[in-house]
DOPAPA-883254 format. One line per 8 residues: number of its first residue (from 1); their letters; for each residue x negated, y negated, z of N, C-alpha, C. Coordinates in Angstrom, 3 decimals. Layout:
BEGIN
NUM	A	X:Y:Z:X:Y:Z:X:Y:Z; ...
END
This chain:
BEGIN
1	XXXXXXXX	-16.049:-42.593:-22.394:-16.959:-41.323:-21.690:-16.602:-41.267:-20.090; -16.124:-42.348:-19.640:-16.082:-42.137:-18.290:-14.396:-41.749:-17.871; -13.612:-41.774:-18.928:-12.443:-41.136:-18.739:-12.290:-39.917:-19.100; -13.019:-39.439:-19.998:-13.100:-38.073:-20.305:-13.765:-37.199:-19.091; -14.435:-37.843:-18.219:-15.314:-37.199:-17.104:-14.308:-37.068:-15.944; -13.229:-38.235:-15.895:-12.418:-38.148:-14.917:-11.553:-37.229:-15.048; -11.062:-36.750:-16.725:-10.189:-35.941:-16.795:-10.730:-34.462:-16.496; -11.842:-34.181:-16.837:-12.229:-33.003:-16.916:-12.360:-32.752:-15.331
9	XXXXXXXX	-12.483:-33.824:-14.506:-12.578:-33.253:-12.895:-11.142:-33.020:-12.463; -10.137:-33.733:-13.458:-8.797:-33.549:-12.525:-8.475:-32.107:-12.972; -8.822:-31.651:-14.339:-8.368:-30.435:-14.802:-9.306:-29.512:-14.134; -10.428:-29.448:-13.601:-10.932:-28.489:-13.095:-10.687:-28.681:-11.746; -10.073:-29.583:-10.976:-9.513:-29.584:-9.565:-8.186:-28.585:-9.681; -7.300:-29.084:-10.548:-6.125:-28.095:-10.495:-6.169:-26.917:-10.752; -7.469:-26.626:-11.770:-7.535:-24.986:-12.125:-8.105:-24.360:-11.199; -8.988:-24.858:-10.105:-9.489:-24.553:-8.982:-8.190:-24.327:-7.892
17	XXXXXXXX	-7.283:-25.168:-7.620:-6.177:-24.906:-6.893:-5.350:-24.035:-7.200; -4.975:-24.169:-8.283:-4.081:-22.970:-8.987:-4.413:-21.243:-8.925; -5.982:-21.581:-9.142:-6.817:-20.290:-9.282:-6.700:-19.615:-7.588; -7.040:-20.379:-6.860:-6.661:-20.027:-5.249:-5.808:-19.429:-5.160; -4.528:-20.190:-5.440:-3.001:-19.770:-5.245:-2.730:-18.072:-6.094; -3.119:-18.014:-7.040:-3.142:-17.075:-7.719:-4.054:-15.786:-6.926; -4.848:-15.982:-6.424:-5.865:-15.078:-5.953:-5.021:-14.736:-4.697; -4.412:-15.472:-4.003:-3.843:-15.716:-2.720:-2.631:-14.634:-2.807
25	XXXXXXXX	-2.209:-14.901:-3.886:-1.019:-14.062:-4.183:-0.881:-12.343:-4.574; -2.537:-12.033:-4.812:-2.782:-10.988:-5.273:-2.673:-9.947:-3.783; -3.329:-10.376:-2.832:-3.055:-9.952:-1.495:-3.890:-8.481:-1.513; -3.706:-7.450:-0.629:-4.168:-6.071:-0.551:-3.794:-5.060:-1.400; -4.686:-4.138:-1.843:-4.160:-3.228:-2.824:-3.012:-2.424:-2.267; -2.240:-1.810:-3.480:-1.282:-0.960:-2.943:-1.777:0.327:-3.612; -1.793:1.563:-2.762:-2.223:2.747:-3.217:-0.869:3.612:-3.757; -0.789:4.595:-4.724:0.237:5.414:-4.939:-0.118:6.878:-4.779
33	XXXXXXXX	0.929:7.564:-4.053:0.754:8.697:-3.631:1.853:9.487:-3.910; 1.684:10.909:-4.399:3.225:11.443:-5.105:3.304:12.691:-3.913; 4.624:12.752:-3.759:4.811:14.202:-3.073:5.320:15.224:-4.422; 4.929:16.079:-4.253:5.346:17.130:-5.378:4.541:18.440:-5.110; 5.326:19.636:-5.224:5.063:20.953:-4.765:4.739:20.902:-3.316; 5.664:20.246:-2.423:5.409:20.414:-1.052:4.113:19.981:-0.433; 3.381:19.072:-1.217:1.908:18.404:-0.926:2.180:16.827:-1.145; 1.273:16.309:-0.672:1.035:14.801:-0.954:-0.141:14.777:-2.014
41	XXXXXXXX	-0.199:14.105:-2.783:-1.278:14.225:-3.770:-1.602:12.718:-4.257; -2.752:12.099:-3.923:-3.980:12.813:-3.212:-3.366:13.325:-1.399; -4.221:13.948:-0.783:-3.918:14.354:0.507:-4.686:13.712:1.582; -5.358:12.679:0.976:-6.476:11.737:1.954:-6.765:10.215:1.187; -6.357:9.326:1.621:-6.626:8.206:1.216:-7.529:7.320:2.359; -8.426:6.239:1.772:-9.017:5.199:2.789:-8.746:3.756:2.261; -8.284:3.001:2.882:-7.826:1.768:2.655:-8.229:0.488:3.828; -8.181:-0.655:3.104:-8.593:-1.694:4.388:-7.182:-2.060:4.926
49	XXXXXXXX	-7.041:-2.555:6.077:-6.266:-3.186:6.988:-5.418:-3.886:6.358; -3.961:-3.851:6.121:-2.988:-4.559:5.378:-2.754:-4.039:4.121; -3.326:-3.107:3.536:-3.043:-2.576:2.365:-1.732:-1.420:2.389; -1.079:-0.940:1.475:0.016:-0.480:1.609:-0.098:0.844:0.712; 0.555:2.019:1.195:0.587:3.288:0.371:1.989:3.583:-0.220; 2.021:3.464:-1.381:3.749:3.735:-1.946:3.601:5.374:-2.065; 4.578:5.556:-1.545:4.923:7.238:-1.721:6.332:7.520:-2.344; 6.160:8.137:-3.518:7.138:8.477:-4.694:7.258:10.104:-4.382
57	XXXXXXXX	8.750:10.388:-4.178:9.062:11.739:-4.203:9.041:12.320:-5.702; 7.944:13.107:-6.134:8.201:13.218:-7.349:8.296:14.785:-7.757; 9.375:15.171:-6.741:9.825:16.546:-6.753:11.235:16.529:-7.291; 11.393:17.331:-8.285:12.901:17.173:-8.998:13.954:17.561:-8.219; 13.903:18.663:-7.005:15.159:18.696:-6.539:14.981:19.009:-4.816; 13.938:18.772:-4.480:13.594:18.569:-3.215:13.569:17.240:-2.342; 14.392:16.951:-0.958:14.396:15.947:-0.187:13.075:15.998:0.657; 12.588:14.606:0.907:11.092:14.629:1.625:11.596:13.629:2.440
65	XXXXXXXX	10.589:13.356:3.629:10.746:12.464:4.731:9.349:12.027:5.135; 8.957:10.710:5.187:7.955:10.385:5.487:7.675:9.393:6.855; 6.687:10.145:7.704:6.963:9.264:8.777:5.580:9.160:9.420; 5.252:8.339:10.328:3.589:8.282:11.039:4.301:8.274:12.554; 3.562:8.677:13.443:4.179:8.460:14.961:2.847:8.586:15.528; 2.365:7.506:15.952:1.127:7.148:16.675:1.265:6.235:17.604; 0.452:5.850:18.624:0.607:4.946:19.695:0.190:3.440:18.974; -0.484:3.428:17.870:-1.016:2.149:17.127:-0.300:2.168:16.174
73	XXXXXXXX	0.737:2.657:15.779:1.572:2.840:14.284:2.138:3.454:14.088; 3.660:3.283:14.015:4.811:3.927:13.627:5.427:3.596:12.235; 5.913:4.639:11.596:6.951:4.416:10.206:7.902:5.621:10.337; 8.780:5.373:9.513:9.942:6.476:9.399:10.738:5.889:8.188; 10.632:6.670:7.090:11.214:6.170:5.948:12.734:7.033:5.622; 13.092:7.829:6.630:14.247:8.356:6.432:14.259:9.314:5.350; 15.383:9.892:4.918:15.152:10.898:3.920:14.934:10.243:2.513; 13.946:10.856:1.831:13.817:10.467:0.432:14.164:11.305:-0.670
81	XXXXXXXX	14.913:10.969:-1.507:15.729:12.059:-2.666:14.885:11.977:-3.611; 14.894:12.799:-4.512:13.824:12.865:-5.472:14.084:11.689:-6.492; 12.539:11.084:-6.929:12.488:9.671:-7.265:12.685:8.698:-6.866; 12.636:8.651:-5.440:12.807:7.695:-4.510:11.596:7.196:-4.035; 11.158:5.910:-3.805:9.621:5.255:-3.336:9.932:4.928:-2.015; 8.888:5.183:-1.189:9.193:4.352:-0.020:7.410:3.303:0.250; 7.474:2.556:1.017:6.007:1.654:1.123:6.075:1.667:2.335; 4.298:2.091:2.756:4.312:1.897:3.894:2.908:1.099:3.796
89	XXXXXXXX	2.887:-0.123:4.957:2.049:-1.146:5.182:1.333:-0.550:6.315; 0.051:-0.540:6.165:-0.912:0.120:7.312:-1.522:-1.745:7.939; -0.651:-2.114:9.056:-1.202:-3.381:9.625:-2.340:-3.263:10.660; -2.432:-2.062:11.066:-3.661:-1.765:12.072:-4.850:-0.822:11.505; -6.072:-0.915:12.103:-6.943:0.104:11.542:-6.636:1.263:12.264; -7.227:2.437:12.004:-7.331:3.467:12.678:-7.362:4.733:11.501; -7.115:5.947:11.921:-6.935:7.212:11.230:-5.354:7.620:11.280; -4.620:7.943:10.585:-3.382:8.482:10.723:-2.858:9.453:10.007
97	XXXXXXXX	-1.785:10.244:10.778:-1.423:11.520:9.855:0.029:11.075:9.559; 0.196:11.040:7.975:1.456:10.925:7.486:2.205:12.378:7.170; 3.369:12.675:7.659:3.814:13.671:7.460:5.031:13.408:6.865; 5.536:14.524:6.331:6.925:15.152:5.789:7.887:15.612:7.137; 9.091:14.914:7.161:9.646:15.549:8.194:10.442:16.645:8.042; 10.198:17.106:6.847:11.303:18.344:6.270:10.069:19.381:6.087; 9.197:19.118:5.466:8.216:20.171:5.242:7.017:19.949:6.187; 7.038:20.856:7.258:5.693:20.589:8.267:4.647:20.650:7.878
105	XXXXXXXX	4.144:21.386:6.942:2.971:21.740:6.177:2.076:20.419:5.090; 3.121:19.347:5.266:2.432:18.406:4.217:1.896:17.620:5.015; 0.896:16.957:4.797:0.293:16.243:5.815:-1.001:15.092:4.763; -0.754:13.787:5.044:-1.376:12.864:4.214:-2.087:12.182:5.121; -3.641:12.255:5.200:-4.613:11.908:6.042:-4.924:10.097:5.697; -4.632:9.085:6.398:-4.839:7.968:5.946:-6.191:7.241:6.998; -7.036:6.838:6.325:-8.038:5.910:7.241:-8.268:4.566:6.692; -7.585:3.763:7.803:-7.533:1.993:7.595:-8.569:1.520:8.150
113	XXX	-9.563:0.823:7.283:-10.735:0.233:8.022:-10.490:-0.837:8.526; -11.123:-1.588:9.506:-10.629:-2.806:10.142:-9.931:-3.009:11.193; -10.103:-3.552:12.166:-9.160:-3.841:13.517:-8.257:-4.644:13.511
END
Protein backbone atom coordinates (compact mmCIF):
# COMPACT_ATOMS: atom_id res chain seq x y z
CA UNK A 1 0.00 0.00 0.00
CA UNK A 2 2.87 2.30 0.79
CA UNK A 3 4.38 1.79 -2.69
CA UNK A 4 1.02 2.55 -4.30
CA UNK A 5 0.77 5.83 -2.36
CA UNK A 6 4.30 6.80 -3.40
CA UNK A 7 3.55 5.98 -7.05
CA UNK A 8 0.32 8.02 -6.94
CA UNK A 9 2.23 10.94 -5.42
CA UNK A 10 4.93 10.80 -8.11
CA UNK A 11 2.42 10.63 -10.98
CA UNK A 12 0.42 13.45 -9.42
CA UNK A 13 3.52 15.63 -9.05
CA UNK A 14 4.65 14.95 -12.61
CA UNK A 15 1.13 15.70 -13.87
CA UNK A 16 1.03 18.97 -11.94
CA UNK A 17 4.41 20.05 -13.30
CA UNK A 18 3.68 19.15 -16.91
CA UNK A 19 0.21 20.69 -16.64
CA UNK A 20 1.82 23.91 -15.46
CA UNK A 21 4.15 23.87 -18.43
CA UNK A 22 1.28 23.29 -20.82
CA UNK A 23 -0.67 26.20 -19.34
CA UNK A 24 2.36 28.48 -19.51
CA UNK A 25 2.82 27.63 -23.19
CA UNK A 26 -0.73 28.73 -24.07
CA UNK A 27 -0.07 32.39 -23.19
CA UNK A 28 -2.20 35.41 -24.11
CA UNK A 29 -4.90 35.03 -26.77
CA UNK A 30 -4.62 35.88 -30.46
CA UNK A 31 -7.61 37.59 -32.07
CA UNK A 32 -8.23 37.41 -35.81
CA UNK A 33 -9.21 40.48 -37.82
CA UNK A 34 -10.01 40.50 -41.53
CA UNK A 35 -9.26 43.25 -44.04
CA UNK A 36 -12.02 43.01 -46.60
CA UNK A 37 -14.12 45.48 -48.54
CA UNK A 38 -11.74 48.26 -47.51
CA UNK A 39 -12.63 47.74 -43.84
CA UNK A 40 -11.35 45.94 -40.77
CA UNK A 41 -13.78 43.27 -39.59
CA UNK A 42 -14.42 43.65 -36.70
CA UNK A 43 -13.54 47.33 -36.48
CA UNK A 44 -12.91 47.35 -32.71
CA UNK A 45 -11.35 44.86 -30.28
CA UNK A 46 -10.65 44.69 -26.57
CA UNK A 47 -7.74 42.56 -25.37
CA UNK A 48 -5.39 42.08 -22.43
CA UNK A 49 -1.84 43.42 -22.52
CA UNK A 50 0.47 40.93 -24.24
CA UNK A 51 -2.23 39.60 -26.56
CA UNK A 52 -1.88 39.62 -30.33
CA UNK A 53 -4.08 40.51 -33.26
CA UNK A 54 -3.56 38.56 -36.47
CA UNK A 55 -4.65 40.69 -39.40
CA UNK A 56 -5.43 38.88 -42.64
CA UNK A 57 -5.79 40.54 -46.04
CA UNK A 58 -8.94 38.78 -47.24
CA UNK A 59 -9.39 41.04 -50.26
CA UNK A 60 -8.84 39.17 -53.51
CA UNK A 61 -7.05 41.92 -55.39
CA UNK A 62 -6.21 44.81 -53.01
CA UNK A 63 -2.98 45.56 -51.21
CA UNK A 64 -3.26 46.72 -47.61
CA UNK A 65 -0.70 48.17 -45.20
CA UNK A 66 -1.20 47.94 -41.42
CA UNK A 67 0.40 50.45 -39.08
CA UNK A 68 0.10 51.90 -35.57
CA UNK A 69 1.79 55.17 -34.73
CA UNK A 70 1.45 56.40 -31.16
CA UNK A 71 3.89 57.63 -28.50
CA UNK A 72 3.38 54.40 -26.51
CA UNK A 73 3.43 51.83 -29.30
CA UNK A 74 4.26 51.61 -33.00
CA UNK A 75 4.05 48.93 -35.66
CA UNK A 76 4.38 48.81 -39.45
CA UNK A 77 3.63 45.71 -41.50
CA UNK A 78 4.71 46.99 -44.87
CA UNK A 79 2.49 46.17 -47.84
CA UNK A 80 0.29 43.09 -47.44
CA UNK A 81 -0.64 41.20 -50.60
CA UNK A 82 -4.00 39.40 -50.78
CA UNK A 83 -3.95 36.36 -48.51
CA UNK A 84 -1.06 37.64 -46.37
CA UNK A 85 -1.11 37.80 -42.60
CA UNK A 86 0.61 39.98 -40.06
CA UNK A 87 0.73 39.58 -36.29
CA UNK A 88 0.64 42.62 -34.00
CA UNK A 89 1.44 41.96 -30.32
CA UNK A 90 0.31 44.74 -27.99
CA UNK A 91 2.87 44.91 -25.19
CA UNK A 92 1.51 48.05 -23.52
CA UNK A 93 -1.93 49.08 -22.36
CA UNK A 94 -3.89 51.90 -23.95
CA UNK A 95 -6.14 52.70 -26.87
CA UNK A 96 -4.64 52.49 -30.34
CA UNK A 97 -5.77 53.19 -33.89
CA UNK A 98 -4.65 50.54 -36.36
CA UNK A 99 -4.75 52.04 -39.82
CA UNK A 100 -4.24 51.01 -43.43
CA UNK A 101 -1.56 53.10 -45.12
CA UNK A 102 -3.19 52.57 -48.52
CA UNK A 103 -6.87 53.10 -47.60
CA UNK A 104 -7.06 56.00 -45.12
CA UNK A 105 -10.71 55.36 -44.15
CA UNK A 106 -9.85 51.90 -42.80
CA UNK A 107 -9.55 52.00 -39.01
CA UNK A 108 -9.39 49.35 -36.29
CA UNK A 109 -9.78 50.57 -32.70
CA UNK A 110 -7.77 48.45 -30.24
CA UNK A 111 -8.18 48.87 -26.50
CA UNK A 112 -5.52 47.06 -24.48
CA UNK A 113 -6.23 46.58 -20.79
CA UNK A 114 -3.40 46.63 -18.26
CA UNK A 115 -0.36 48.86 -18.03
